C-alpha positions as CSV (number, residue, x, y, z in Angstrom):
1,M,160.0,213.4,256.3
2,T,163.5,214.3,255.2
3,I,164.5,216.2,252.1
4,A,166.8,214.8,249.4
5,Y,168.1,218.1,248.0
6,D,169.4,216.4,244.9
7,S,166.0,214.9,243.9
8,P,163.2,216.9,242.3
9,T,160.8,214.1,243.2
10,S,161.8,214.1,246.8
11,I,161.5,217.9,247.0
12,K,158.1,217.8,245.3
13,Q,156.8,215.1,247.7
14,F,158.1,217.1,250.7
15,L,156.4,220.3,249.6
16,E,153.1,218.5,248.9
17,A,153.3,216.9,252.4
18,E,153.8,220.3,253.8
19,G,150.9,221.8,251.8
20,L,153.3,224.1,249.9
21,A,154.0,224.8,246.2
22,M,156.7,226.6,244.3
23,S,156.0,230.3,243.7
24,K,156.8,231.9,240.3
25,R,156.2,235.3,242.0
26,F,159.2,234.7,244.2
27,G,161.3,233.2,241.4
28,Q,162.0,230.0,243.3
29,N,164.4,227.6,241.7
30,F,166.3,225.1,243.8
31,L,169.9,224.1,243.2
32,I,169.6,220.3,243.0
33,D,173.1,219.5,241.8
34,R,175.2,218.7,244.9
35,N,178.5,219.3,243.0
36,A,177.2,222.7,242.0
37,R,176.3,223.5,245.6
38,E,179.7,222.4,246.9
39,K,181.4,224.4,244.1
40,L,179.3,227.4,245.1
41,Y,180.3,227.0,248.8
42,A,184.0,226.9,247.7
43,A,183.4,230.1,245.7
44,L,182.3,231.9,248.9
45,A,186.0,231.5,250.1
46,L,185.0,231.5,253.7
47,P,187.5,230.5,256.4
48,E,187.0,227.3,258.2
49,L,186.2,225.5,254.9
50,S,188.5,222.7,255.9
51,R,187.5,222.7,259.6
52,P,183.8,222.0,259.8
53,Q,184.1,221.0,263.5
54,S,186.1,224.2,264.4
55,K,185.5,225.5,267.9
56,V,186.4,229.0,267.0
57,S,184.2,231.3,269.2
58,D,183.4,233.7,266.4
59,P,182.8,231.7,263.2
60,P,182.4,233.5,259.9
61,S,178.9,235.0,259.6
62,V,176.8,234.8,256.5
63,W,173.6,236.5,255.4
64,E,171.8,234.1,253.0
65,I,169.1,235.7,250.9
66,G,166.3,233.4,249.8
67,P,167.4,230.1,251.3
68,G,164.3,228.2,250.1
69,I,164.2,224.9,251.9
70,G,167.8,225.0,253.0
71,A,170.0,223.2,250.6
72,L,172.9,225.7,250.9
73,T,171.9,226.6,254.4
74,S,172.7,223.1,255.5
75,I,176.2,223.2,253.9
76,L,177.0,226.6,255.5
77,L,176.0,225.2,258.9
78,E,177.9,222.0,258.4
79,H,181.0,224.0,257.8
80,G,180.5,225.9,261.1
81,N,179.3,229.3,259.8
82,Q,176.9,231.6,261.6
83,V,174.0,231.9,259.2
84,C,171.2,234.5,259.2
85,T,168.7,233.7,256.5
86,F,166.2,236.1,254.9
87,E,163.1,234.3,253.5
88,I,160.0,235.9,252.1
89,D,157.9,232.7,251.8
90,Y,156.3,232.1,255.1
91,G,155.8,228.4,254.3
92,F,159.5,228.0,253.8
93,V,160.1,230.0,257.0
94,R,158.2,227.3,258.9
95,I,160.3,224.5,257.2
96,L,163.6,226.2,257.9
97,N,162.8,226.8,261.5
98,R,161.9,223.2,261.9
99,L,165.0,221.9,260.1
100,F,167.6,224.3,261.6
101,G,165.9,226.2,264.5
102,S,167.7,224.1,267.2
103,N,171.1,225.1,265.8
104,P,172.4,228.1,267.8
105,R,174.3,229.3,264.7
106,F,171.1,229.6,262.7
107,S,168.6,232.5,262.6
108,I,165.9,233.7,260.2
109,V,164.4,237.0,259.3
110,E,160.9,236.7,257.8
111,G,159.7,238.9,255.0
112,D,161.0,240.8,252.0
113,F,164.8,241.3,252.2
114,L,164.5,244.8,250.9
115,K,162.3,245.7,253.8
116,T,164.1,243.8,256.5
117,W,167.9,243.9,256.0
118,S,168.5,247.4,257.3
119,E,167.3,246.5,260.8
120,A,169.5,243.4,260.8
121,A,172.4,245.5,259.7
122,S,171.9,247.9,262.6
123,K,172.7,245.0,264.9
124,A,175.6,243.4,263.1
125,L,177.0,243.2,259.6
126,P,178.0,239.7,258.3
127,D,181.4,238.7,256.9
128,L,179.6,237.7,253.6
129,I,176.3,238.2,251.9
130,F,175.2,235.4,249.7
131,G,172.1,234.4,247.7
132,N,170.7,232.5,244.8
133,L,168.8,235.6,243.9
134,P,165.4,235.6,242.1
135,Y,165.9,236.8,238.6
136,N,163.2,239.5,238.9
137,A,164.6,241.1,242.0
138,A,168.4,240.5,241.8
139,L,169.5,243.9,240.5
140,G,167.2,245.8,242.9
141,I,168.6,243.9,245.8
142,I,172.2,244.5,244.8
143,A,171.6,248.2,244.1
144,D,169.9,248.7,247.5
145,L,172.8,247.1,249.3
146,L,175.4,249.2,247.5
147,E,173.6,252.4,247.9
148,N,172.7,252.0,251.6
149,L,175.5,249.9,253.2
150,S,178.3,252.3,254.1
151,T,180.8,249.4,254.2
152,P,179.4,246.4,252.4
153,P,181.0,243.1,253.1
154,R,182.1,240.7,250.3
155,M,179.1,239.5,248.3
156,V,178.6,236.4,246.2
157,F,175.4,236.0,244.2
158,T,173.9,233.6,241.7
159,V,172.1,235.6,239.1
160,Q,170.8,235.4,235.5
161,K,173.8,235.5,233.1
162,E,172.5,238.6,231.4
163,A,172.3,240.3,234.8
164,A,175.9,239.2,235.7
165,R,177.1,240.8,232.4
166,R,175.5,244.1,233.5
167,I,177.0,243.9,236.9
168,A,180.5,243.4,235.5
169,A,180.3,245.4,232.3
170,V,183.1,247.8,231.4
171,P,183.0,251.2,229.5
172,G,182.2,250.9,225.8
173,S,180.6,247.5,226.0
174,K,176.9,246.9,225.1
175,D,176.1,245.9,228.7
176,Y,177.7,248.9,230.4
177,S,174.9,250.8,232.2
178,A,174.2,253.0,235.2
179,F,174.0,249.9,237.3
180,S,177.5,248.8,236.1
181,V,178.8,252.2,237.2
182,L,177.2,251.9,240.6
183,C,178.7,248.4,241.1
184,A,182.2,249.4,240.0
185,S,182.1,252.6,242.1
186,V,181.8,250.5,245.3
187,C,183.2,247.1,244.5
188,T,185.6,245.1,242.4
189,V,183.4,242.8,240.4
190,K,184.2,239.4,238.9
191,I,182.1,236.8,237.1
192,L,183.4,233.5,238.5
193,Y,181.6,230.8,236.4
194,D,178.2,229.8,234.9
195,I,175.7,227.3,236.1
196,G,173.5,225.5,233.6
197,A,169.7,225.4,233.8
198,S,169.8,221.6,234.4
199,A,171.4,222.2,237.9
200,F,168.1,223.8,239.1
201,W,164.6,222.6,239.7
202,P,162.3,223.8,238.2
203,Q,164.7,224.4,235.3
204,P,164.8,228.1,234.4
205,R,165.0,229.1,230.7
206,V,168.2,230.9,231.3
207,T,171.8,230.2,232.3
208,S,172.9,231.5,235.7
209,S,176.3,233.0,236.6
210,V,178.1,233.3,240.0
211,V,179.3,236.8,240.5
212,T,181.4,238.2,243.4
213,L,181.6,241.8,244.6
214,Q,184.6,242.6,246.7
215,P,184.7,246.0,248.4
216,R,187.2,248.2,246.7
217,P,189.7,250.1,248.9
218,N,188.6,253.5,247.8
219,P,184.8,253.4,247.1
220,I,182.6,256.4,246.6
221,A,181.6,257.7,249.9
222,A,178.3,256.4,251.3
223,Q,176.7,259.8,251.5
224,D,177.3,260.3,247.7
225,R,176.0,257.0,246.4
226,K,172.3,257.8,246.1
227,G,172.9,261.1,244.4
228,F,175.5,259.7,242.1
229,S,173.3,256.7,241.2
230,S,170.5,259.1,240.3
231,F,173.0,261.1,238.2
232,V,174.2,258.1,236.2
233,R,170.7,256.9,235.6
234,S,170.0,260.2,233.9
235,A,173.3,260.1,232.1
236,F,172.4,256.7,230.6
237,S,168.7,257.4,230.1
238,S,169.1,257.3,226.3
239,R,172.1,255.5,224.8
240,R,171.7,257.3,221.5
241,K,172.1,260.7,223.1
242,T,175.1,262.4,224.4
243,L,175.9,262.8,228.1
244,R,175.1,266.5,227.8
245,N,171.7,265.9,226.1
246,N,170.6,263.3,228.7
247,L,171.6,265.5,231.6
248,C,170.0,268.7,230.1
249,A,166.8,266.7,229.6
250,R,166.7,266.2,233.4
251,D,167.7,269.8,234.2
252,K,167.5,272.4,231.5
253,D,169.6,274.9,233.5
254,I,172.6,272.6,233.9
255,G,174.1,273.2,230.4
256,P,176.6,276.0,231.2
257,R,177.8,274.4,234.4
258,L,178.1,271.0,232.7
259,D,180.0,272.5,229.7
260,A,182.5,274.2,232.1
261,A,183.0,270.9,234.0
262,L,183.6,268.9,230.8
263,T,186.1,271.4,229.5
264,E,187.9,271.5,232.8
265,L,188.1,267.7,232.8
266,G,189.2,267.5,229.2
267,I,186.0,265.6,228.1
268,E,184.4,266.3,224.7
269,T,180.9,267.8,225.0
270,G,179.7,265.3,222.4
271,I,180.7,262.2,224.4
272,R,178.2,259.6,225.5
273,A,178.0,258.3,229.1
274,E,178.9,254.7,228.1
275,A,182.3,255.9,226.9
276,L,183.3,257.2,230.4
277,T,184.7,255.3,233.3
278,P,183.0,255.3,236.7
279,E,185.8,257.5,238.0
280,L,185.3,260.1,235.3
281,L,181.5,260.1,235.7
282,F,182.0,260.7,239.4
283,E,184.3,263.6,238.6
284,V,181.6,265.1,236.4
285,Y,179.0,264.5,239.1
286,T,181.2,266.2,241.7
287,A,181.9,269.2,239.5
288,I,178.2,270.0,238.8
289,K,176.3,269.0,241.9
290,V,174.9,271.9,243.9
C-alpha cells in the first residue's frame, strides 16, 4: 500500500493497515499540503535544488528530526540529498526503512533525538539540520544543539509561532528571554514565514512558523555556552526583578563583584536583563565568572 501524503484519509488508512496510530505524546502532525512542503524544501536553500539527478559524489547532507512517515524525506531524496533521519516512534522507523531503506543516501537513527544525536555527530556533521519539531520538545532540542555542538551547521525548523518569536526575540521585547540570548549568541536567527494549521493533519490548534538559524561568524566559544546559558537563565528568572537581584538570589556573595563589573561596563545597577543585548550579557558573565 502506498501513501498519498496530501490525503488525511490515505494516511489514516495506511496507518491502520500497519497497525499504527498517531501519538499525541510525540506531537505528531503531518504536513499534508504539497505546496507547503515544496516551499519548505526551497527554504532549506540546499544546493542541487535544480539538479535532482546530479551525480555529484558528495551531495548535501541533511539531518531530519522527526520524519514521521517520510513526506519531506521523499522530497529530500528526490533532490539528491544525503538524508539521516532521527525517529522516536519505532512503528514509523519500520515504515521508513521499508519505504527508503534501499536508497543508499538514506539512513535512520532510532530513538529520542536528544539521546542519539551526539553519537551521530561524532561520525560526521551534516550540511543542514531540519525538522518539523514537536511543539513540546522544540526549544529543548534547539538549546541542546546550540549548547553542545561546537560548530553547528545551518538549521531550519518548523515550530509553534510563539516558540519562533522566542527564538528570534530582540532586547526589550516581551518575548526576549534567556533562550533568545542563547540563540543569538551562536546564530543569526530569522523567521521566514508562517504555516497555517490547515496545512497539517491532524490540525494543531496553533499556527506554525519556519525559522532559520545561521551560524554567526563570531559565536560564543563552545566551552562557554553551558555556563553562559545557566547564567542568563538566572538573569531572566524573574522579569520584575533587576539583573542584580536575580543574580544575587542565585549567589548571595556575588554582589560586590557584580557591582564592580557593571560599573566597569557602564551598566546601571538597576537594569533588568531583558534590556541588555546578548553581547553585553556575555561581557557581564565573563567579568564575574570565577
